[in-house]
Structure formats: structure tokens, C-alpha cells
KOLBAMI-99679 format. One record per residue (C-alpha): residue number from 1; residue in three letters; x, y, z. Coordinates in Angstrom, 2 decimals, always signed. Layout:
! KOLBAMI-99679
ROKOL resi resn       X       Y       Z
ROKOL  NUM  ala       X       Y       Z
...
***
This chain:
! KOLBAMI-99679
ROKOL resi resn       X       Y       Z
ROKOL    1  met  -37.19 -121.02  +46.14
ROKOL    2  asn  -35.56 -118.61  +48.56
ROKOL    3  leu  -33.76 -116.22  +47.02
ROKOL    4  ser  -34.33 -113.99  +43.99
ROKOL    5  val  -31.93 -112.59  +41.54
ROKOL    6  leu  -32.11 -109.50  +39.47
ROKOL    7  his  -29.38 -109.83  +37.29
ROKOL    8  ile  -28.82 -107.03  +34.06
ROKOL    9  ser  -26.12 -106.14  +31.81
ROKOL   10  asp  -24.61 -103.76  +29.68
ROKOL   11  leu  -26.78 -100.75  +30.18
ROKOL   12  his  -24.87  -98.54  +27.97
ROKOL   13  arg  -26.58  -95.71  +29.78
ROKOL   14  asp  -25.80  -92.37  +28.19
ROKOL   15  pro  -28.14  -88.65  +28.20
ROKOL   16  ala  -28.29  -89.58  +24.10
ROKOL   17  asn  -29.33  -93.29  +24.77
ROKOL   18  pro  -32.94  -93.82  +23.23
ROKOL   19  val  -34.52  -95.78  +25.79
ROKOL   20  arg  -35.11  -92.73  +28.97
ROKOL   21  asn  -34.27  -93.67  +33.08
ROKOL   22  asp  -38.07  -93.45  +33.80
ROKOL   23  val  -39.22  -95.30  +30.71
ROKOL   24  leu  -37.02  -97.92  +31.09
ROKOL   25  leu  -37.47  -98.44  +35.09
ROKOL   26  asp  -41.08  -98.32  +34.71
ROKOL   27  ser  -40.94 -101.14  +32.13
ROKOL   28  leu  -38.98 -103.14  +34.71
ROKOL   29  glu  -41.94 -102.40  +37.26
ROKOL   30  asn  -44.36 -103.44  +34.86
ROKOL   31  asp  -42.08 -106.83  +33.70
ROKOL   32  lys  -41.92 -107.31  +37.35
ROKOL   33  arg  -46.06 -107.34  +38.18
ROKOL   34  his  -46.43 -109.40  +35.13
ROKOL   35  tyr  -43.61 -112.48  +36.37
ROKOL   36  ala  -44.48 -111.97  +40.08
ROKOL   37  ala  -48.35 -111.95  +40.16
ROKOL   38  glu  -49.85 -112.66  +36.91
ROKOL   39  glu  -47.94 -115.82  +35.06
ROKOL   40  thr  -47.19 -119.24  +36.37
ROKOL   41  pro  -45.04 -120.51  +37.71
ROKOL   42  val  -44.90 -116.85  +39.68
ROKOL   43  val  -41.29 -116.34  +40.22
ROKOL   44  arg  -40.06 -114.28  +43.41
ROKOL   45  ser  -39.89 -110.93  +43.67
ROKOL   46  pro  -35.92 -110.25  +43.32
ROKOL   47  asp  -34.03 -110.24  +46.61
ROKOL   48  leu  -30.65 -109.06  +45.05
ROKOL   49  ile  -29.20 -106.86  +41.94
ROKOL   50  ile  -26.04 -108.17  +40.13
ROKOL   51  ile  -25.10 -105.56  +37.22
ROKOL   52  ser  -22.61 -107.12  +35.52
ROKOL   53  gly  -20.55 -104.55  +33.15
ROKOL   54  asp  -21.23 -101.85  +30.89
ROKOL   55  ile  -22.54  -99.03  +33.11
ROKOL   56  ile  -21.94  -96.59  +30.40
ROKOL   57  gln  -21.26  -96.58  +26.52
ROKOL   58  gly  -18.31  -94.84  +27.31
ROKOL   59  ile  -16.50  -91.75  +24.99
ROKOL   60  lys  -14.38  -91.92  +21.87
ROKOL   61  pro  -10.99  -90.90  +22.12
ROKOL   62  glu  -11.60  -87.21  +20.46
ROKOL   63  thr  -13.98  -86.35  +22.59
ROKOL   64  gln  -13.67  -82.68  +24.37
ROKOL   65  asp  -13.90  -82.29  +27.97
ROKOL   66  pro  -14.12  -86.16  +28.63
ROKOL   67  asp  -13.92  -86.28  +32.36
ROKOL   68  ala  -17.19  -83.54  +31.81
ROKOL   69  arg  -18.52  -86.41  +29.19
ROKOL   70  leu  -18.14  -89.39  +31.43
ROKOL   71  arg  -19.27  -87.69  +34.56
ROKOL   72  glu  -22.86  -87.03  +32.74
ROKOL   73  gln  -23.02  -90.79  +31.25
ROKOL   74  tyr  -22.33  -91.80  +35.51
ROKOL   75  his  -25.09  -89.40  +36.65
ROKOL   76  glu  -27.52  -91.06  +34.01
ROKOL   77  ala  -26.36  -94.42  +35.46
ROKOL   78  leu  -26.75  -93.27  +39.14
ROKOL   79  asp  -29.88  -91.87  +38.79
ROKOL   80  phe  -31.32  -95.12  +37.21
ROKOL   81  leu  -29.27  -97.20  +39.68
ROKOL   82  ala  -30.52  -95.34  +42.30
ROKOL   83  met  -34.27  -95.85  +41.47
ROKOL   84  leu  -33.78  -99.42  +40.70
ROKOL   85  thr  -32.03  -99.65  +44.23
ROKOL   86  asp  -35.35  -98.03  +45.91
ROKOL   87  arg  -38.10  -99.62  +43.57
ROKOL   88  phe  -36.80 -103.53  +44.24
ROKOL   89  val  -34.43 -104.06  +46.99
ROKOL   90  gly  -35.97 -101.63  +49.22
ROKOL   91  gly  -33.12  -98.93  +48.93
ROKOL   92  asp  -30.37 -101.21  +50.50
ROKOL   93  arg  -27.77 -100.33  +48.05
ROKOL   94  asn  -25.64 -103.27  +49.89
ROKOL   95  arg  -27.88 -105.71  +47.72
ROKOL   96  val  -26.59 -104.46  +44.72
ROKOL   97  ile  -23.36 -105.71  +42.98
ROKOL   98  val  -22.14 -103.79  +40.29
ROKOL   99  val  -18.95 -104.57  +38.45
ROKOL  100  pro  -17.16 -102.57  +35.71
ROKOL  101  gly  -16.68 -103.57  +31.91
ROKOL  102  asn  -15.00 -102.55  +28.82
ROKOL  103  his  -17.63  -99.49  +28.37
ROKOL  104  asp  -16.11  -98.26  +31.49
ROKOL  105  val  -12.98  -98.10  +30.47
ROKOL  106  ser  -12.35  -94.60  +29.44
ROKOL  107  thr  -10.27  -94.35  +25.65
ROKOL  108  tyr   -9.63  -91.30  +26.22
ROKOL  109  his   -7.29  -92.09  +28.90
ROKOL  110  phe   -5.95  -94.68  +27.24
ROKOL  111  glu   -4.99  -93.18  +24.19
ROKOL  112  lys   -3.14  -89.92  +26.22
ROKOL  113  ser   -1.30  -92.61  +28.20
ROKOL  114  leu   +0.75  -94.09  +25.35
ROKOL  115  arg   +3.80  -92.97  +23.08
ROKOL  116  arg   +4.42  -94.60  +19.61
ROKOL  117  val   +7.61  -96.44  +19.48
ROKOL  118  asp   +9.82  -96.89  +16.42
ROKOL  119  ile  +10.15 -100.32  +15.02
ROKOL  120  leu  +13.69 -100.52  +14.35
ROKOL  121  pro  +14.81 -103.83  +12.26
ROKOL  122  asp  +17.64 -105.03  +14.73
ROKOL  123  arg  +14.43 -104.50  +17.36
ROKOL  124  lys  +11.66 -106.20  +15.62
ROKOL  125  lys  +11.94 -109.94  +17.23
ROKOL  126  asp  +12.21 -108.18  +20.41
ROKOL  127  leu   +9.37 -106.25  +20.56
ROKOL  128  val   +7.09 -109.21  +19.14
ROKOL  129  thr   +8.12 -111.07  +22.18
ROKOL  130  gln   +7.89 -108.10  +24.73
ROKOL  131  leu   +3.76 -107.53  +23.05
ROKOL  132  phe   +2.58 -110.67  +23.43
ROKOL  133  gln   +4.27 -111.57  +27.10
ROKOL  134  pro   +1.07 -111.44  +29.62
ROKOL  135  gly   +1.10 -107.71  +31.12
ROKOL  136  ser   +3.21 -106.41  +28.52
ROKOL  137  arg   +2.70 -102.42  +27.83
ROKOL  138  leu   +2.85 -102.44  +23.87
ROKOL  139  arg   -0.02 -102.20  +21.65
ROKOL  140  trp   -0.37 -102.84  +18.26
ROKOL  141  ser   -2.97 -100.77  +16.31
ROKOL  142  trp   -4.40 -102.26  +13.63
ROKOL  143  ser   -6.04  -99.14  +12.50
ROKOL  144  asp   -3.04  -97.00  +11.91
ROKOL  145  phe   -0.57  -99.93  +11.72
ROKOL  146  glu   +1.63  -98.79  +14.37
ROKOL  147  leu   +3.31 -100.10  +17.59
ROKOL  148  tyr   +2.56  -98.05  +20.89
ROKOL  149  glu   +3.83  -98.54  +24.57
ROKOL  150  ile   +1.84  -97.45  +27.57
ROKOL  151  ala   +4.14  -94.73  +28.77
ROKOL  152  asp   +2.16  -93.12  +31.46
ROKOL  153  his   +1.06  -95.69  +34.20
ROKOL  154  thr   -0.27  -93.49  +36.31
ROKOL  155  leu   -2.22  -91.94  +33.24
ROKOL  156  tyr   -3.28  -95.62  +32.37
ROKOL  157  thr   -4.93  -96.63  +35.46
ROKOL  158  gln   -6.69  -93.93  +35.37
ROKOL  159  arg   -9.21  -95.81  +32.58
ROKOL  160  leu  -11.07  -96.72  +35.32
ROKOL  161  ala  -11.10  -93.35  +37.41
ROKOL  162  ala  -14.96  -92.03  +36.30
ROKOL  163  phe  -16.37  -95.84  +37.33
ROKOL  164  ala  -14.61  -95.41  +40.47
ROKOL  165  asp  -16.32  -92.04  +41.31
ROKOL  166  phe  -19.61  -93.73  +40.40
ROKOL  167  tyr  -19.10  -96.82  +42.71
ROKOL  168  ala  -17.95  -94.87  +46.09
ROKOL  169  glu  -20.97  -92.35  +44.97
ROKOL  170  phe  -23.10  -95.07  +44.47
ROKOL  171  tyr  -22.48  -96.55  +47.79
ROKOL  172  lys  -22.61  -93.50  +49.33
ROKOL  173  gly  -18.73  -94.16  +50.58
ROKOL  174  ala  -19.66  -97.63  +52.48
ROKOL  175  arg  -17.47  -99.00  +49.23
ROKOL  176  thr  -14.84  -97.46  +47.44
ROKOL  177  tyr  -13.12  -99.05  +44.19
ROKOL  178  asp   -9.23  -98.81  +43.78
ROKOL  179  leu   -7.03  -98.35  +40.78
ROKOL  180  asp   -4.66 -100.46  +41.20
ROKOL  181  pro   -5.92 -103.66  +39.30
ROKOL  182  ala   -4.67 -105.88  +41.58
ROKOL  183  lys   -7.23 -104.90  +44.24
ROKOL  184  gln  -10.13 -104.45  +41.84
ROKOL  185  ile  -12.20 -107.15  +43.60
ROKOL  186  asp  -15.07 -106.36  +46.18
ROKOL  187  ile  -16.76 -108.88  +48.66
ROKOL  188  phe  -20.50 -108.57  +49.27
ROKOL  189  asp  -21.73 -111.14  +52.11
ROKOL  190  phe  -25.38 -112.01  +53.02
ROKOL  191  pro  -25.10 -114.35  +56.55
ROKOL  192  glu  -28.96 -114.31  +55.96
ROKOL  193  phe  -29.16 -115.74  +52.08
ROKOL  194  gly  -25.94 -118.21  +53.17
ROKOL  195  leu  -23.98 -116.78  +50.42
ROKOL  196  thr  -21.40 -114.77  +49.64
ROKOL  197  ile  -20.63 -112.81  +46.36
ROKOL  198  ala  -17.52 -112.06  +44.60
ROKOL  199  gly  -17.40 -108.82  +42.02
ROKOL  200  phe  -14.52 -108.64  +39.69
ROKOL  201  ser  -13.71 -106.66  +37.20
ROKOL  202  ser  -12.32 -108.21  +34.00
ROKOL  203  cys  -10.59 -105.06  +32.78
ROKOL  204  tyr   -7.35 -106.02  +33.45
ROKOL  205  asn   -4.97 -104.38  +31.05
ROKOL  206  asn   -7.96 -104.47  +28.83
ROKOL  207  asp   -8.42 -101.25  +26.37
ROKOL  208  ile   -9.12 -100.88  +22.66
ROKOL  209  phe   -6.30 -102.44  +21.49
ROKOL  210  asn   -6.23 -104.78  +23.70
ROKOL  211  thr   -9.80 -105.95  +24.14
ROKOL  212  gln   -9.40 -109.49  +25.88
ROKOL  213  gly  -10.94 -109.79  +29.31
ROKOL  214  ala   -8.55 -110.55  +31.97
ROKOL  215  ile   -8.88 -110.57  +36.01
ROKOL  216  his   -5.48 -109.81  +37.90
ROKOL  217  pro   -4.43 -112.80  +39.52
ROKOL  218  ser   -4.04 -111.03  +42.64
ROKOL  219  cys   -8.14 -110.41  +43.19
ROKOL  220  ile   -8.25 -114.30  +42.37
ROKOL  221  ala   -5.60 -114.92  +45.18
ROKOL  222  phe   -7.22 -112.27  +47.52
ROKOL  223  thr  -10.78 -113.90  +46.98
ROKOL  224  gly   -9.53 -117.54  +47.52
ROKOL  225  thr   -7.39 -115.99  +50.97
ROKOL  226  arg  -11.04 -114.11  +52.34
ROKOL  227  met  -13.03 -117.11  +51.57
ROKOL  228  arg  -11.19 -119.41  +53.68
ROKOL  229  asp  -12.42 -117.02  +56.46
ROKOL  230  pro  -13.80 -118.91  +59.12
ROKOL  231  ser  -16.64 -116.55  +59.33
ROKOL  232  leu  -17.27 -117.56  +55.38
ROKOL  233  gln  -17.82 -121.22  +55.98
ROKOL  234  asn  -21.02 -122.77  +54.34
ROKOL  235  arg  -21.41 -119.82  +51.99
ROKOL  236  leu  -22.40 -120.66  +48.77
ROKOL  237  arg  -20.11 -118.69  +46.38
ROKOL  238  ile  -21.06 -116.66  +43.49
ROKOL  239  ala  -18.62 -114.78  +41.45
ROKOL  240  val  -19.40 -111.87  +39.02
ROKOL  241  trp  -17.57 -110.60  +36.05
ROKOL  242  his  -18.11 -109.08  +32.53
ROKOL  243  his  -16.24 -110.64  +29.98
ROKOL  244  asn  -17.50 -113.84  +28.32
ROKOL  245  ala  -15.13 -116.76  +28.96
ROKOL  246  glu  -15.50 -118.42  +25.52
ROKOL  247  gly  -16.40 -116.73  +21.75
ROKOL  248  leu  -16.46 -116.75  +18.32
ROKOL  249  pro  -13.24 -117.76  +15.71
ROKOL  250  gly  -11.51 -114.32  +14.81
ROKOL  251  his  -12.73 -112.79  +18.06
ROKOL  252  ser  -10.56 -111.41  +20.59
ROKOL  253  asp  -13.04 -109.66  +23.20
ROKOL  254  phe  -13.03 -112.55  +25.69
ROKOL  255  met  -11.45 -113.85  +28.71
ROKOL  256  asp   -9.40 -116.90  +28.99
ROKOL  257  pro  -11.60 -120.22  +29.63
ROKOL  258  asp   -8.91 -120.96  +32.73
ROKOL  259  phe  -10.40 -118.63  +34.98
ROKOL  260  leu  -13.35 -120.39  +35.46
ROKOL  261  gln  -11.06 -123.47  +36.51
ROKOL  262  asn   -9.71 -121.15  +39.27
ROKOL  263  leu  -13.17 -120.29  +40.15
ROKOL  264  ile  -14.30 -123.97  +40.42
ROKOL  265  asp  -10.88 -124.34  +42.60
ROKOL  266  arg  -11.83 -122.10  +44.89
ROKOL  267  gly  -15.15 -123.19  +45.75
ROKOL  268  phe  -17.19 -121.40  +43.56
ROKOL  269  ser  -20.63 -122.32  +42.72
ROKOL  270  leu  -22.30 -119.60  +40.18
ROKOL  271  gly  -21.24 -117.60  +38.21
ROKOL  272  phe  -23.01 -114.42  +36.55
ROKOL  273  his  -21.54 -112.26  +33.46
ROKOL  274  gly  -22.22 -110.43  +30.72
ROKOL  275  his  -20.86 -108.45  +27.33
ROKOL  276  gln  -21.76 -110.79  +24.83
ROKOL  277  his  -25.20 -109.17  +24.49
ROKOL  278  arg  -27.67 -112.39  +24.55
ROKOL  279  pro  -28.79 -115.21  +27.58
ROKOL  280  gln  -26.65 -118.62  +28.15
ROKOL  281  phe  -26.31 -120.64  +30.49
ROKOL  282  leu  -22.83 -122.73  +30.57
ROKOL  283  asp  -22.06 -126.18  +32.69
ROKOL  284  thr  -18.29 -126.09  +33.17
ROKOL  285  arg  -17.05 -129.04  +35.13
ROKOL  286  phe  -13.25 -128.80  +36.94
ROKOL  287  arg  -10.19 -130.41  +34.91
ROKOL  288  his   -7.83 -131.44  +37.33
ROKOL  289  gly   -8.85 -134.31  +39.96
ROKOL  290  ile  -12.09 -133.48  +42.27
ROKOL  291  asp  -15.27 -133.71  +40.87
ROKOL  292  arg  -16.74 -130.28  +41.20
ROKOL  293  lys  -18.59 -127.43  +38.44
ROKOL  294  ile  -19.42 -124.36  +37.89
ROKOL  295  lys  -23.13 -122.72  +36.51
ROKOL  296  val  -22.62 -119.84  +34.70
ROKOL  297  ile  -25.00 -117.46  +33.56
ROKOL  298  ser  -24.65 -114.36  +30.78
ROKOL  299  ala  -27.43 -111.74  +30.77
ROKOL  300  gly  -28.19 -109.97  +27.10
ROKOL  301  thr  -28.14 -106.24  +27.15
ROKOL  302  leu  -30.29 -104.02  +28.89
ROKOL  303  gly  -29.76 -100.75  +27.58
ROKOL  304  lys  -28.17 -100.97  +23.96
ROKOL  305  gly  -29.72 -101.32  +20.69
ROKOL  306  thr  -29.31 -104.84  +19.00
ROKOL  307  ser  -29.50 -106.48  +16.24
ROKOL  308  phe  -33.02 -108.47  +15.80
ROKOL  309  gln  -30.83 -112.19  +16.63
ROKOL  310  his  -29.86 -110.71  +19.94
ROKOL  311  arg  -33.44 -108.71  +21.55
ROKOL  312  arg  -32.44 -106.55  +24.73
ROKOL  313  ala  -33.16 -109.21  +27.98
ROKOL  314  tyr  -32.22 -109.37  +31.29
ROKOL  315  asn  -32.60 -112.15  +33.81
ROKOL  316  val  -34.91 -113.19  +37.13
ROKOL  317  val  -32.47 -115.84  +38.85
ROKOL  318  glu  -34.20 -118.00  +41.61
ROKOL  319  leu  -31.78 -119.97  +44.11
ROKOL  320  asp  -32.73 -122.94  +46.64
ROKOL  321  thr  -29.34 -122.36  +48.49
ROKOL  322  glu  -30.80 -125.27  +50.66
ROKOL  323  asn  -31.04 -127.59  +48.13
ROKOL  324  arg  -28.77 -126.38  +45.56
ROKOL  325  thr  -31.23 -125.98  +42.77
ROKOL  326  gly  -31.83 -122.92  +40.52
ROKOL  327  arg  -34.13 -121.92  +37.91
ROKOL  328  leu  -33.47 -119.20  +35.31
ROKOL  329  his  -35.50 -116.83  +34.04
ROKOL  330  val  -35.11 -115.10  +30.72
ROKOL  331  arg  -36.60 -111.72  +30.11
ROKOL  332  glu  -36.35 -110.69  +26.55
ROKOL  333  met  -38.28 -107.33  +24.89
ROKOL  334  gln  -41.52 -108.58  +22.71
ROKOL  335  asn  -41.66 -105.31  +20.59
ROKOL  336  asp  -39.64 -103.17  +18.18
ROKOL  337  asn  -39.54  -99.87  +20.09
ROKOL  338  leu  -36.36  -99.54  +21.35
ROKOL  339  asn  -37.99  -96.22  +23.04
ROKOL  340  leu  -40.37  -98.32  +25.01
ROKOL  341  pro  -39.79 -101.72  +25.68
ROKOL  342  ile  -42.05 -104.29  +26.31
ROKOL  343  trp  -40.74 -107.57  +28.18
ROKOL  344  gly  -42.25 -111.33  +28.42
ROKOL  345  arg  -40.91 -114.65  +28.58
ROKOL  346  cys  -38.48 -116.33  +26.64
ROKOL  347  ala  -37.02 -119.99  +26.33
ROKOL  348  leu  -33.22 -120.81  +26.50
ROKOL  349  pro  -32.36 -122.66  +23.56
ROKOL  350  pro  -32.19 -125.25  +23.39
ROKOL  351  asn  -34.51 -125.40  +25.97
ROKOL  352  thr  -38.04 -124.97  +24.56
ROKOL  353  ser  -39.93 -124.04  +28.20
ROKOL  354  ala  -40.26 -120.47  +29.82
ROKOL  355  tyr  -37.46 -121.37  +32.21
ROKOL  356  tyr  -34.77 -123.11  +33.07
ROKOL  357  asp  -34.35 -125.99  +35.85
ROKOL  358  phe  -30.34 -126.79  +37.63
ROKOL  359  glu  -28.27 -128.26  +39.82
ROKOL  360  phe  -25.39 -126.28  +41.77
ROKOL  361  asp  -22.46 -128.04  +43.56
ROKOL  362  pro  -22.43 -127.17  +47.38
ROKOL  363  pro  -19.79 -124.74  +49.02
ROKOL  364  pro  -16.53 -126.59  +50.11
ROKOL  365  glu  -16.42 -128.70  +53.20
ROKOL  366  pro  -15.18 -126.46  +55.81
ROKOL  367  glu  -11.67 -126.28  +56.21
ROKOL  368  arg  -10.97 -128.34  +60.07
ROKOL  369  his   -7.54 -127.36  +60.30
ROKOL  370  phe   -8.31 -124.07  +62.19
ROKOL  371  asn   -5.58 -123.22  +65.24
ROKOL  372  val   -5.65 -120.40  +67.91
ROKOL  373  asn   -5.59 -117.83  +65.69
ROKOL  374  thr   -9.48 -118.14  +64.87
ROKOL  375  glu  -10.71 -115.84  +67.31
ROKOL  376  ala   -8.34 -113.35  +66.58
ROKOL  377  leu   -8.94 -113.21  +62.91
ROKOL  378  ile  -12.57 -113.22  +62.94
ROKOL  379  glu  -12.52 -110.48  +65.43
ROKOL  380  ala   -9.84 -108.03  +63.14
ROKOL  381  gln  -11.85 -108.83  +60.15
ROKOL  382  arg  -14.71 -107.66  +61.94
ROKOL  383  phe  -13.15 -104.29  +63.11
ROKOL  384  his  -11.71 -104.35  +59.46
ROKOL  385  asp  -14.96 -104.00  +57.70
ROKOL  386  ser  -16.37 -101.88  +60.24
ROKOL  387  gly  -13.27  -99.08  +59.69
ROKOL  388  asn  -11.54  -99.61  +62.89
ROKOL  389  tyr   -8.19 -100.44  +61.19
ROKOL  390  arg   -6.13  -99.64  +64.04
ROKOL  391  lys   -7.80 -101.96  +66.54
ROKOL  392  ala   -7.83 -104.84  +63.95
ROKOL  393  ala   -4.06 -104.64  +63.27
ROKOL  394  asp   -3.44 -104.44  +67.31
ROKOL  395  leu   -4.69 -107.95  +66.73
ROKOL  396  leu   -3.34 -108.86  +63.84
ROKOL  397  ile   +0.82 -108.39  +64.39
ROKOL  398  pro   +0.84 -111.03  +66.77
ROKOL  399  val   -0.62 -113.83  +64.91
ROKOL  400  ala   +0.55 -112.59  +61.35
ROKOL  401  pro   +4.37 -114.51  +61.44
ROKOL  402  ser   +2.00 -117.81  +61.56
ROKOL  403  asp   -0.73 -117.49  +59.85
ROKOL  404  ala   -1.10 -116.60  +55.91
ROKOL  405  leu   -4.67 -115.45  +56.31
ROKOL  406  ala   -3.73 -112.64  +58.85
ROKOL  407  arg   -0.78 -111.06  +56.48
ROKOL  408  pro   -2.37 -109.27  +53.56
ROKOL  409  leu   -5.45 -108.17  +56.27
ROKOL  410  leu   -2.92 -107.05  +58.23
ROKOL  411  leu   -0.97 -105.42  +55.11
ROKOL  412  asp   -4.13 -103.29  +54.34
ROKOL  413  cys   -4.92 -102.41  +58.06
ROKOL  414  leu   -1.51 -100.78  +57.73
ROKOL  415  val   -1.65  -99.31  +54.13
ROKOL  416  arg   -4.63  -97.47  +55.09
ROKOL  417  leu   -2.99  -96.12  +58.25
ROKOL  418  lys   -0.16  -94.94  +56.31
ROKOL  419  asp   +1.67  -96.34  +59.09
ROKOL  420  thr   +5.13  -96.97  +57.24
ROKOL  421  arg   +7.42  -97.88  +59.85
ROKOL  422  val   +5.14 -100.87  +61.25
ROKOL  423  leu   +4.15 -102.14  +57.90
ROKOL  424  ile   +8.31 -102.18  +57.53
ROKOL  425  ala   +8.91 -104.09  +60.56
ROKOL  426  asn   +6.28 -106.84  +59.72
ROKOL  427  phe   +6.55 -106.98  +55.86
ROKOL  428  asp  +10.49 -106.21  +55.34
ROKOL  429  pro  +11.25 -108.55  +53.31
ROKOL  430  pro   +8.42 -108.61  +51.32
ROKOL  431  ala   +6.63 -112.02  +50.68
ROKOL  432  ser   +4.37 -111.12  +48.02
ROKOL  433  asn   +4.08 -108.57  +44.81
ROKOL  434  asp   +1.29 -106.62  +46.72
ROKOL  435  glu   +4.03 -106.48  +49.99
ROKOL  436  ala   +6.79 -105.59  +47.99
ROKOL  437  ile   +4.90 -102.30  +46.47
ROKOL  438  his   +3.87 -101.21  +49.63
ROKOL  439  thr   +7.44 -101.88  +51.45
ROKOL  440  met   +9.48 -100.20  +48.48
ROKOL  441  asp   +6.90  -96.90  +49.14
ROKOL  442  ala   +7.29  -97.40  +52.82
ROKOL  443  leu  +10.88  -97.29  +52.71
ROKOL  444  trp  +11.01  -94.22  +50.71
ROKOL  445  ala   +8.57  -92.22  +52.67
ROKOL  446  glu  +10.98  -93.57  +55.80
ROKOL  447  gly  +13.73  -91.99  +54.35
ROKOL  448  arg  +15.31  -95.49  +54.50
ROKOL  449  his  +16.94  -95.56  +51.19
ROKOL  450  asp  +19.83  -97.66  +51.32
ROKOL  451  arg  +17.60 -100.94  +53.00
ROKOL  452  leu  +15.36  -99.63  +49.26
ROKOL  453  arg  +18.59 -100.30  +47.35
ROKOL  454  glu  +18.79 -104.01  +49.07
ROKOL  455  leu  +15.40 -104.18  +48.50
ROKOL  456  leu  +15.23 -103.62  +44.73
ROKOL  457  arg  +18.00 -106.53  +43.68
ROKOL  458  ile  +15.80 -109.30  +45.93
ROKOL  459  pro  +14.61 -111.54  +43.10
ROKOL  460  leu  +10.68 -111.10  +43.94
ROKOL  461  ile  +11.26 -107.14  +42.58
ROKOL  462  ala  +13.85 -107.55  +40.41
ROKOL  463  lys  +12.52 -110.78  +38.23
ROKOL  464  ser   +8.86 -109.59  +38.76
ROKOL  465  ser   +6.65 -108.99  +35.45
ROKOL  466  asp   +3.83 -108.06  +37.43
ROKOL  467  pro   +3.10 -104.09  +35.42
ROKOL  468  ser   +2.23 -103.33  +39.17
ROKOL  469  val   +5.29 -104.13  +40.53
ROKOL  470  ile   +7.66 -103.00  +37.10
ROKOL  471  glu   +6.22  -99.60  +37.65
ROKOL  472  ile   +6.85  -98.85  +41.52
ROKOL  473  arg  +10.59 -100.97  +40.86
ROKOL  474  glu  +11.47  -98.28  +37.76
ROKOL  475  lys   +9.93  -94.95  +39.83
ROKOL  476  tyr  +12.48  -96.13  +42.71
ROKOL  477  thr  +15.32  -97.13  +40.84
ROKOL  478  ala  +14.98  -93.49  +38.85
ROKOL  479  arg  +14.91  -91.73  +42.19
ROKOL  480  leu  +17.53  -93.47  +43.72
ROKOL  481  thr  +19.98  -93.01  +40.73
ROKOL  482  lys  +19.26  -89.01  +40.52
***
């Protein structure tokens, strides 16, 4: 095995948590001594760390001074993850992949974004139809038997603002987290291991009244485009998210399993998630033609008190990226003292051995139809990744009209540069939801209100059901009618 991944999930960090940071970290280090030196077979010490969501416990809607309470919990998490990174991967924070979970979604900011909707008899049918539409702004509360609408979408996006601040602080500004759900995706590339990891947010439209997990379609599309980058060819593709893709009858807090089909279709071989507080291994086959599978591994909860049936647990996953084989080691809490955990080996049912061996699919065959723009794209991506957006844009502008891979990268560069004039020149008329949003913003900033009125009438914008497009469309429609 040439690679080992420490997979932990559901930390639920909170200063009030019964297990302290120093105690939890010491228990993990002590367990590494067992599995890396004393047990048979010996397990490779971790090279990477995956943390699949629920970084903090979260706050209740009635919490006093909610922002301060969130900062306290994330400070607790930051302290723990900084020490974990130092002691397990030599302090290299780029070797730690973090995604948010539903407990990272602020219920306080969600409830503040709502307003109650009167259910008039002549509107019942229409409201029910709207309630169950994808991306609906309506929410039904069973606790008080009321219908609500997300009235302040900007405040609604603040549900993950505290997580975004934590994310930027953990990566020391080298990585940031966008509050636009269409951009809640981060790519971690490890050429030394021959793999690329995509970290998704499965909290799109997720809140306490809509508990289903979901990933914004634009994030999946962006990942597919990014993975076709020539520099990432032949990489093993791993996805990380929070919610499980199947659930018990009567539950609604899991994702549509079709998400896994989309991952397979884009060449992903492995997936890591949490949420369900129990270890699991799934083998899912592609249903739409080609013979591919994805192997999905779930970790138990690391930091929250659980029932006796599902003790605290975490995973160490060894991978042989050349021979496409892996070995899953589930490490489960052996004692009953939540304040002083002791970890040990655990068989993953129905398997009876202390580890589970598996095989995984190779990455897709490299695309062979690269054109003359390939060199420019690779160089532009390097400039983009280093923060030199102007040089990247200069390389991309000549090739963007004829190359679909160049367009989203150029758009991102121009948005970061706030170059509205050049953005309009290259993306009006827009060809995607992201292009539509930023082109509308740019036209308003440049004072081109007549053209903005025309743009609001094109089908891509006027008929869009995407919540982000709807928000911007309504904002500028209101401004232009004043």
C-alpha cells in the first residue's frame, strides 16, 4: 500500500463536549501506536486526513449571541484540527480535506431568514406544488404546523458563514469557502500519490425544515469539467461529502442516490462520507451503460456520545493506487467512558476479520482529442491556482470562444478581478447559470441598464428555476422598475 487515509467524521466539537481536545487527540495518537507498530497486520501511518462534516455541534435557534457561540465551537474545532494536522501529517494543512455537514448549518440564521405564509384556501394547491419543487424557498414546519418562506435569501446563505470563516482560517487563507452554493466545491490534487480529491458540500438547501442532503448541480458540473483538465489525467478520483446516500424508511435526511450515479459517470472510484454515525461499505454499480462502480466508505462519529449499538468509530483506509486495491480498518471505541476513549479493531459486518479488503476501478481513459489550446489551458490553470488571475485571463480570452473548458475558468478569473467590462465582452449573452448571474451583476455595475432589461427576458434567466438565478433576477427586476 502506497497511501493511507485517516477518515474521521462528525466531530461535533463544542467547549461543552464531554471529551476534551487534548484527550481525544492523545487517544488517536495512542491508537496509531497500536495499529502502526503493534498489531498484525501493521497499518501504514496516515498520509492524508479526510474530515467528512459536522465539524461542530451547532446552535439552537434561540441561542443568545449566536455568532459568538458559533465562533467558540469553531475555535474548539480549529484547535483540535491544527494539533491533529501537526501530529499526523507533519503540519501540512493541504493534506487535510474538510467538508461541512448539517450541524455546520446555522439554525439561527436559517430561522431569521423566514417569514410565515398564510395558507389561503384558493392557494393551497399552488403552495403544495411550490413546496415540493427542487430548490423551493417554501418550508413546512411540523413542530408548529406552519408554512414558511425564505424571505431573506442573503441571510439564508449565511447559514454556512461561520464554517466559511473557519475554513479560511484553517487553511490560512490558501483556500476559501464561497457562500454561493453553486461554488461550494474544492479540489485537492496530490500528484505524488496519483489522485485528486473533490470536497463537496451536501448542504445545498439543507436546514432543519428541509433535512435532505443535496449537492448543487453546478458543483458536479464544475468537477466534471475540472477533471477533464489535461493536468489531472490518469489521477484516481475520490469524492468527499457528508450525507449518506440511502436511509431508513421514514427518514428524509439522506441524499438522492442518483448522486452516486453522477460520480461514477464522471470517473470517480471512491467516496467518503459520514452523517449516519456508523461505519459502512457500499459497492454501487453504474446503471447507465458502461461497466463502472464506486466504492463508498462511511465513518462513524468521532466526537459525539452515541448509543451502545453504534459506538464512536473512525477509519484508516490503505490504498494501493497502482494495483487498485484497498484495505479498510474500522477503529471503534472499546470502553464505555466517553471522557477517556480507548480505540481498537472492529470487524465490519458481515465481514468477520479485523479489516476489509476491496478493489476499486481505475480512472477513466485519458481523453485523446486535446486541441491546440491544451498548453494554454494548463498554463492558465497554473496562474489561476497561484492567484495570478490577470495572466490566466489573458491566456484564456483567445481560446474561451472555442473551448468549453476555458469558459468557467475565465469567468472565475474575471469575477475575482472584478473586471466587469471584460466579463461583459466575453460572456454576454451568457450560456450557463453562473455566466448569467455574473453578467447581470456586471451590466448593473457598468450602468448598462437597457441591456440588463433585455437580458432579464432571455429564457435562460426568465425561466430559470435555479435559486441563485431567481434571487439575482428578482433583485434587478425590482431595481429597474423603481
